[in-house]
N, C-alpha and C positions, 0 to 999 in steps of 0.2 A: 776154287772157284776166284771165278773174275772180282780184281780188287774196282773201285774206283774211284778217280781226283777228281777235285775238280776243285778249278783254274780262277784266278780269279786276274783280272787283266792279262785276258789271254796273248793278245797285240801288241802289248809291249815285250821290251828285249826277254826281258823274267820265264812271260809266261810260254812267248812259244815256244824256247828254248823243252821249255819243263814240256806243253805239252806232246814236243816229241818227241821226245824222248820217254813220258810216260806212255805215249803211246806205243811203241818201241819196244819196250817191256807187257804187251800183253795189258796194259789196266785199260778201263773205261776211262775215255778223257771229257769232263762236262765242261761246257767253257758259260761260267755265269755272267752276268747280263748286267752291264752298272744301272742300276737305281731300281733292279730289281729285286723281291726280297730275302736277303741271303742267307735267313736262315731255311726261307724257303727251300732255295735252288741245294741245299748242304742236306739236306736231308739224303737219306739210303753212300754218304759220300765214307772213304774209307779217313782220305787227308782232305785237305785243304792245301795248296799252294797260294800266299798269295803272296802276288806279282803288283799288286796294286801297290801305284803309286799318283801325287799328286799333276797333275799335266806344269808341264813347265819350269818342271824343279820350285818347285813357290810355294808356297801358300802350308807349309807341313803344320805347322803351331796349326789350323786345322782342321787341317785335312786327314793328319796321321789319328791324331784322335778317333776322331770319326772316325775313320777306318778301324783305326781298333777293337773299337769299341764294338763295331758290327762282326770281324771274324770273331771276337771269341763268343757272341753273341751265337753264331751259326757253331762254331767250335761245340759248348756247350748241348745246343741243342738237337745236333751229332752223332755225339759223340768223335769227333774228327780228327786225326792231328793235328796239326796247321805244323805245315814247312815254311818258316819263314827266311826273306834271304838278309842276311844280316850286314850290314861293313865295317868297317873302322872308323868311321866317325867318335865311333864312344873314348879313343885311347887320349887322346887329345894331339901331345906335341910332343912325347915324351921318346923318341927312337926306342926302335928295338925290336924284339923279336914278340911279337905280343898270341895272346891265346886266353884261354877258357876265364885263367889266372889272374888274367892280368888286368889292376885299378883302375875301372873305367871312369877317367875324370875330365871331360869332355871338357874343350877350351872356347866349342860355339856352339850359337844356337841351333844349326842343325843335330850336331852330338846328343845336344841335351836331352833332343828332340824323344830320336833313338833308344838311349835308355832311359825315360819315361817308355818305350809303349813297352818294350823288353820287359818292362819291370810289372807292367798291367801282366803281362803273359802270365808271369810267373803266377800275381799275387792269384790272380780267374783259378789257376791247378789249371787249365786244359792243357796236354801234353803240345807239349811246342820242341817241335828242331829249329834252330837259331843255324843256319850253316850261315857262314860268317864270309865276307871275301869281299876279295880288294875292286882295281881299276878291273872295267868289263874287258877283254877280247872278242866281240862280236862275229862272227863270218858273215853275217848277215849287215854289217855294217851299218845296224842302226839308229846313228843318232848318238854314241858312244865318244868317248875327249878323245882315248886311243887312233880311233877312225878319223875324227873328225879337226882334232890338232898332229897330234904327236907325231902321225905317216899320212897327214893330210895332205903333204906337198911334197911324199916319196918319187912321183916317179920329175920333180924337179932337180935331188939330188936334195933333198931336207928333210931331215929329224926334230920337230920343235921341241922344244923340253920346255916345262913349268916349272922346273922350279932348276936347281944346284946339277948337274952332271951328273956329276955320282952321287943323286940322291940314291937309293936304294926306294923301292917303287913299289906294291903289289895286284899283281893281276888277276884274273877267274877266268879261262878261257871255259865260254857259256855253257858253251853240248857238253864239256869239262865237267861244270857243276849240278848243270842237270840232270847228267846218267851217274851225280853221287849223293843230288835229291831221289832219288825214282831207288834207291841201293838202301837209303837211311829209312824212308818208303816203308821196306820189305820189312824190316826189320825193326818196324816201330815198338813191336811189343815188349823187348827186351834194354830196350834206354832210361831209363829218369824222366820224370815228370816234364822235363824241363832241362835241356840238352844243347848245351853255344859247341859245336865243332865250326872251330878254321876251317875254312878251305885253303890250306895254303897253295894253290894254285904253282904259277912263276914268282918267280919278282928278280925284278934288274934296275940297272940305273940307265937314264939315255949315254950314258956313255958307250957300257956294256951291248945295250939293244945297239947302236952304229955299229958297233962292231962285229953281229954277229946279220948285220940285214947285210954290212959292205961285203960278206963273206956268199953271199943269199944268192946274189946281186950280182957278184965280179965286176962294182965301182966303187971310189970311194964318193960316201954322202959329207954334206957338210950339216955343223947341229946352228940351228937357229934360236935363237930366247924369244918364248911368247912372250904378245905383248902387253902384258899386264896395266903398261900405267893408260892403255887406251881403256879397258875394264873401267879401270878409278873416272876416266872422261865421263864412262858408258852407263855405270851403274846409276847414276839418280834418272834417267830418264829408258833406261832398259833393263828390265827383270831380272833377266840372264846375268848380266852379269855381275850383278849386284849378289844377287845365289854361290857367284864361281868367285869372286873376289873371298868370302867372305870364308869359303874352306880352300884358299891358293895355300896355309899352312900345312894343308899332309905332301905339298912338292918339296916342302922345305923338312922331311920329316922325315929321317932314315926308320923302315918301318920295312919287316914281311910276320906271315904268319905262321902261326907253327901248330904246325899239320899232328901233333905226335897224339891229338888226339883221332879224328879219321882214320888216318893207321890204323888204331888198336880197333876199330871199330870193322876199318873196310882193306881187312890187310892186303887184301884180293885184286884193291881199285889202282886202273893201271893208268896214269893222266896221261894228257898227250904233249907226247917233243914236243920244248920250245918253238924249235925251226920247222913241221906243222903246221904250229898257231899258227906259225905270223902267214906260212904260202894262204891260212885259210883267210886271214884278215887281211891280207894285200889288200891295195885298190888296185880295178883291174886292170886298171893301163899298165903297170909294175910289175915284169915276169924275172923273175928268179931261173937259174940253171940249173938249181941244182933239183935230184929227182924227189919225189916227195914221198914224204913221210906218215905209211895211215892213220888215222885217227883210235886212240888208245895203248901207239905203236909204244913201248916206251925200249933207252938205248940204255947201256950200261952209265951213262953220265947222268943220269937221272939219281 
């Protein structure tokens, strides 16, 4: 029997890729229209993917609890499992490998909001899968920091670093994240009521990224530091600058996500190799000279 997924935030990064992945897997895909009755929209759905986020990366303290209450009510009424795109804000500024058993000790307001949000799902008792990921790698280059900032000046031979060049950061290639969401949705009945599943993705420092890109492009690159001083100057008058400054600590906290839980649940899942991912997210005016690897292909080094 065909299964049905309701996508919340279908035009956003998570919603766009989740829509494609569930459709490709043969699911019936519904799109939630903001401002309509979410409970009514969820009736008959097997899974709800919560891709809703406050616009402009602001207003979390009001918007996130409101969205959470709506999604919980929709899941309770419909019996649907919620897939929640988790992030790493929960873990604070202690470096390491972060997983389901890592103490959640947020040091920023957004982290505390995310911890409270996840606890609300636990307390509600609705079936929930937190598929936790790091920074986005988006082939659509839809406003993510990697596309806009880190490789935004790659055509000029520049890689921009948001922190120390040797600090490890974790990244999620969104088509892979979406494929994992489908695979977990299809085994949702075998999972605990609340599942925290870190999506390991790829982890690398700016220095390592520079080395890989130099090999792909066949030329030397230089590293430029992100102008955090400018965000400080602009933060009183530009909301996004203020919000970015709040999360600056993550760029100085070396971390990666522990993939053991997902590997246990999805032993046959094949992540797209890093070079293939980078080819997919490169700016259109940057042309690597190496052959393209297919999505989902694995290599021995992975």
